[in-house]
N, C-alpha and C positions, 0 to 999 in steps of 0.2 A: 343785533347792530348795536344797541347801547353797549353793549362792552368791546364788540369792536374795535372802536378807536377811544376807549376811555383813557389808554394811557394819554394821547394828546392832549385831552382837554384838563386831565389832570395836570399834565406839565403848564397848560397854558392858564388854568387858574389858580393855580398855588406856585406859579411864576415868584413872584415877590417873595414867598419865602424860602424858595429854594435858593434863589440870586442871594439870599441874605446867609442861610445858615450853610450853604455849601462852596458858597464864594466862588460863583461861575459868573462867567459876563455873558451879557445878551449876547454874544456871537454863539457862544458854546450851547445857551440856552435853543438857539434856532439850530445848532448842530442837532440836537435831541431830537430834533421833529424828521431834518434829514436822516436820520440813522432807522428811524422806525418806517418812515414812508419810501425812503432808499429802499428798504429788504421787502416792503410789502411790492414795489414797483416790479422787484426783479423777480418775486416770488408768485404773481399774478397770473402769468400764462401757466405756469406747471401748476398751480394750483386749481384753474379751471378746469385743467385736464382730471385732475385727482378727483374732482367734484361729479366729474361726469361718470368715473370709473367708478368709485366708491360708494358714490351716495352722500347726499346732504344729511343725513344723519352722524355718521359718524364724523364730518366734517365740521359740522355745528357742536358738537360734545367736545371735540379737540380743542376747536377755536376758543370756549369758554376756561376749558383748562390753562391752556397757554397765555390767556390772557391774566387768568388767577398768579401763574407763575411771573410775570412779566411784570403786575403792579408790585406783589411782594418784594423783587428786587428792587423797583424803585423806594420802595417805601426801606429797605435799606442798605440803600447808597450810601457813600459816604465820602463820593467825588465823582466828579467827571465821568472817569471811564465806567464803572459799573453803571451809571445812568444811562449811558452812552448804550452798551450793550444791552441792559433790560429792557430799554424803548425798541432796539433792533430786535430784540426777540418777539416784541408787540406787534413788530410788521406781518408776522405769520397769520394770526389770528384778521387781522386787516385784510390779506390776499383772500383768505378762504370765505369770507363774508358775503359779499356780492353773490359770486357763483353760487354759492350753497342755499341762501334764501331765493334767488329769483328761479332758480333750479324749483325750489319748492312750491313758488307761486306759479309757475305755469303747469305745474304738474296736479296742483290741488285746488284752483281756482279757474271758472269758466272767463271767456277773452273777455265779458262786461264788467267783471270785477277787478280784474288785476291792474287797471289805473289807480282805482282807488286804495287797494292792498300794496300795494309797490310804494306809493305816498305814505302808508300809516307805517311799512316796514323802513323806509331810509327817514323817516321821521324818528324812527330809537336813536341814532344818530346824535341827534339834537339833544334828544332824550337825556343824553350820555352828560352832554354839556353840560345841561341843566343840573344834574346832579354834580356833577365836578362842580359848577360854578355857586350851588347855593348850599344843600346840604352837606357835601364834604368839606367847603370851606368853612362853616359854622363849626362843623365837626374840628376840622384842625384846630380851629380856634380856641376849642377847651381841649383837645387830646394833643396837638400837633400835630404838623403835617403827616409824620409818619404813620401815625394811628389811625389816620382819615383814609390812609392808600390801603394801608393793611385791610381796613375795613371794606374796601371796594374790593379786595381781593377775593377776601373770605363770600363775598357776595358771589363774585363771579365763580368760584367753585362749587357755590350752593345751586347756583342755576346751572351749572356740568351736571352736576346729580341728577336736579329735577329733567333736562334735557334726555340724560340716558333713559330715563325710566318712561316718561311721557311719549318722545316722537317714535312715529311706527318705525317699525324697524327695515333697513336697507335692503335692496335684491342685488347680487351680482350684476353687473352688467353683461348684456348679450353682445355678440357677435354682429351687426348689421345683417339683416336680412337681404335678400334678393330683391329688386324694384318689384317685381309681379307675383313675388312668394308670398307665402301667409305671412304675420307678424310671428311676433315669439310668442302671442298669445293666442295664435290659431285662428286669428281672420286675418284678411289686407285691408280692411275698412278702419280707420282711426276710430270710429264708432262703435267699435266692437266690444264685444261683452268680454270683462276679463278673466281671464283661466282661473278654472277652479284651485290651480296650484298659485295661484296669488299670492304675497306674502299678505297678511291679515294686519289691519292698525289694533288699536287698544279696544277698539267698539265693534269686533268683528268684521269690519269691512274692510274692502281691498284696500292694501297699503297704497296712497298717493303715490309713492316712489316706483312704483310696481310696474304701473303702466299709463299711459299718456292719457290726460286728459280730455274729453271728449271734444272739447273746443281747443286743441293747442294746433289747430292745423296752422300751419306757416301763412305770411300774407302773401300779397302777391310781389310785394318786395323783398321777399326772404333769399330767393337764388342769389342776390348782389350782394347780401349782407356780409360776408366775410370781407368784402373789397371794398366798399361802399360806406354808408354810412358808420359802422364801427370804428372804422380806422380816422374819418371823421371827429366822430366823437371822441376819441379819445385824444387826437389835438387839441380840441374843445376842451376837454377836462383837464388835458395839463395844464394850459393857460389858466382855469378858472381854479386848479387846484391852487395854483401860486399864489395867487390872491387871498383864497379864503385860509389857508393856511397859516398867512402872515398874520391875519387878522385873529385867526386861534391861538396862534402863538404870545403875540403880542397885545394884543388889545388888553389884558389885566393890566402888564407893566406898564403900557403907556399910560391907562388910567392913575399908577399909582405914580408913576415917574413924574409925568409931563403935568397930570391934570391934579395931583396931588389928594388922589382919593384915598381912604384908608385900604389895606390890603383885602379886607373883608367885602366893602364897598367895590371895588374895581374888580373881585371874582364875582361880582353881582352881575358885572355886566357880561362874563360868560354867559351866566346863568339865563338873562334877558337874550341874548345870541340865541341859546338853544330853545327858549319857547317861542319865539319869532320863526327860527328854523322847523319845529314842530307844525305851526300852525301852515307856515308857508310851503311845506314838503306835501300835506295831506291836500290843502287847497288848491297846488297847481297839480298834481299829479291827479287829481279828478277832473280838474278840468281838461289835462292833456287826453282824457278817456274820450272827450268829444272828437266827432270825426273831423279831422284836417288840424287839430291842434297841437297834435304833440311836436311834430317837426318845428311848428314856427317856434315855439315858448324858448327854446333854448338861446338863439339870438334876442329876444326881447327881454328876458330875466337876467342875461349878461348886461345888456344896455343899463336896466335898471341897478343893475351891481355897480356901477360905472360912478353913478349920482350918491351912491352910497357910500363908494371910496371917498370922494370928494369932500362929502357930508364928515368924514372922518380928519380929512386934511382940516378942514375949517373948526374943526372942533379944537384945536391947537392953539386959537384965539377966541373960540366962543364955546367954552366948555360944554355949557348942556348939551350940545348937540350930538354928543357921545351918543347918547341915551337913544335920539333919531336916527342916527347913524347904526346904530348896532341892531336896531329892526328891522333897518332897511337892507342890512347884510343878511339876515337871515330869511326876510321876503324875498331877495332877490337872489342873489349868490349862492347862499346853501341850496335854496330851492331849486335851482338851475339842473344840480347834479341829480336830486331825484326823477326830474323830468326827462334828461338822458336816458336814466333806464328804462322808461316808458317805452322811450324810443328802440332802445337795445332790444327788448321782449318784442315789441310790436314786428321787427324787422329779421328775427332769431331764426337762422335756418335749423331744419329739424337735427334735434341732437348736438347744436352747436350754443343751447344757451349760458351753458357754465362758461364757456371757451370767448364767446363774445363779447358776455357781463366780464370777463377776465382783462380781456383788450382793452373796454373801457377803463376799469379801475386801475390799470397799469398806468394808463395817460394820468389819472386823477393822482393817484400815488405819487409818481415822479413831481407831478406840480407841487405835492406837498413835501419833497424832499428838497426840489430846488428853491421855492418862494422863500421860506422864513432865512435861510444863511445872506441870501442878497437882499432882502428887507433889512435885516439884522445889520448889516455891513455897512448899508447906505443908513441907515437912522445912527450907525455910529459917527459916521463921517459928516451927516448934514442935517440931522435931525429929523424928528419923526413927520413933520411936513411931507416932505419928498419922499419919505418911505409910502407915505399914503398914495401921493399921485403915482406913484409906480406900479402898486395894486390897482389904482384905475386904470391905468395903460394897459395890465393884464386882463383886466374883466372888459376893455375894448376890444382888444385883439381877441378875445376867445368870442365875443358877438360876431365879428369880421367872419369869423372861421365856420360860426353858424349860421350865415345868413343862407349859403348854398341848401341847405337840409329844407328850407321854407319852400323851396321851388318843388320838394317831391311829395309835399302832402296830400296831394291829390289823389283821390283812391285808397290813401293808406289807413281806411278807417278802423282796420283791426287789426286788435292788439293779439 
């Protein structure tokens, strides 16, 4: 997860250096995010079907290899065209990330552990923000931004080799058995023992991808999932993504251009955002595991994000507020995305975890594609203050969209 969106955080954290060396405008900087997440939004639904068909291991290895290629091309970019193409290629691993990792969690962990594991998994994205904002930024100060990006590309390639060696092999997808027929493993109960022919993991145990987890029974609300919560969460994620992407893309540039921070200090804002996001995603996802909490949290977290965006607007006059606002964005806005994935897995119908995750991810990525260009155009015309007010309005609309989920929380206590 840390590598899947590394392109976004590299562009955001190193934005002041890219704008200076490549001579690109703030609008073009926003279009890089549009290219990457536009591709991710278009590819998310096919990616979800691909994960359900070929398995998460192959998809995770492909994710890491494509991330490496994308980062290498960003480091070699000499102008806007190559930069846009490289970030667009990075949309493929973004599309694969949530369906593949969610499928692993559903297969490998019992119901009681899934919310906490999901939060830890989603915090990987913010770990990527921290790495781009601090270690890579410091490396860029010494060897240049291109060398720093190439170092990240090498790390992604190394992670791909590790994943290929360590992750249990996938098993071919089997055709669905009739409802009253025995399962593919010779038993009709979800608690049946695995087949003796099940693929073995590195430790000799059955592969977690070969059979369903014993606690993988759908929730009472799963039957309505394809037409209910996932679609609403996709709309919620679109609006949430608009605001988060604007912060991710322009926070460092805001610090450098409007607040007078040095490029390294401005990039540290992205690192702070990452640390706050890690803590928020882990903490709020664990809270979502308590009965009745998951469906209520998205609206409340989006409401908290409104306050965070207003603090960013106020920071144009009271500069130190930018640090408080950055922590608040990570705590509320960034964490809301992780909680939405807990809700998806709570309501996923049998065999649809990858596709439902992909639908919600598509909305989130579409928001990332739309938000930064709108923000950049508004900032160019009216300044950063109105831009942060736009982000606050997007978070407010997301909160309104999520309110009906709160009425569905009764009885949905099992993920």
